[in-house]
N, C-alpha and C positions, 0 to 999 in steps of 0.2 A: 440509841435509836430504839424506834419502836418494834416491838416482838413482831413476826407474822400474823399471831395470832391474837395479838391483840386488834395488829390492823386489820385480819379479818373480821375479827368482834363489828368493831366501828363499821365497816361495811355492809356488815348486813344489818347492824342500826341503822345506817344511813338508808338501804334501802327500804326497808319499811317504814322510816318517819317518811320519805319522798313518795309512797305507796301510799297510805295511808294517809296522812296528814298534809304533804305537799302540795296538793290541789288545791285548799282550804288557806291552810298558816304558810305558804311563799318556799318555793324549794332552798334544799340543804338550809332546811330553817327562816329563812329571810322574807317577814311578810314581807306584803307591796302595801301594806296601809288597809288594806279592808281590814280582817280581823287581826286579833291577837298579835304581836310580834312574840313567839314562846318563848323569843332567849328572854326575852326579858321579865319572866316569872317571876315571881317572891316566894320565898320559904312557904307560907302557906297551899298556893295552886301545888308547890310541889308534892306536898307531903296529901293533899287528897286528888292527887294525879289520876290514880286509880279509878278512881269515883268519878270523874272526868269524863276521862275515858270510857272508859268498861260501866261505871253508875250510870251516866245522863245525869248529875247534878245540875248539870248548865244545862240542860236542854230547855227549858224554857226561853233562854238567853240564844237560843239555836245550835248550841252544842250539841249532836243527837249519840245516845249511848253509841260506842263503838265493840261493845261485848261479842257480836257475832263475826265479828269481821280479824279482831284481837284477843291470846292471850293475857294469859295475866302478864307471862315472861313476856312477850311480844309491847306491854307499855310498859315495863320497867327500860328493856330494852330502848325504846322512843325517847320515853323522859332521859335517859343516859346520852343517848345523843345528842338532844336538844343541849343539856349540858355541857356538852364535848363542843359544840359548835358556839355559844354561846363563851366558850375561854377561848376559842380559836378566834375567833372574831376579833374579841377584845383584847387577846393575845397580838394581832393583827394593827392595829388599828392604835395601840402603845406603841407598834412598832415607825409607824407613819407618825406618829406624833414626832417621836425622839428624832425621827429622821427629816424634818421640816423645824425641829428644837422647842417642837414647842414642851 
């Protein structure tokens, strides 16, 4: 069972994501299809996540810097939340597939 501290950290990460990113990238890290689904980020994007979010390296593509909104720690918290959501959603999909005999 997940510890209360871990649960509190996850909730804080979720709040940060939904407040800062959810409006464009979808609540609970589920894209509505308009902008990239962050759960599908590859290792390369994870490695430069802070440069994307805070540094504005993708500003020409429409992803402005959020350095005035999120700290370095907030940025990592958001990245960890995205990883958690990807893992949770993958596990749920696998359970659905298993129940359906796929």
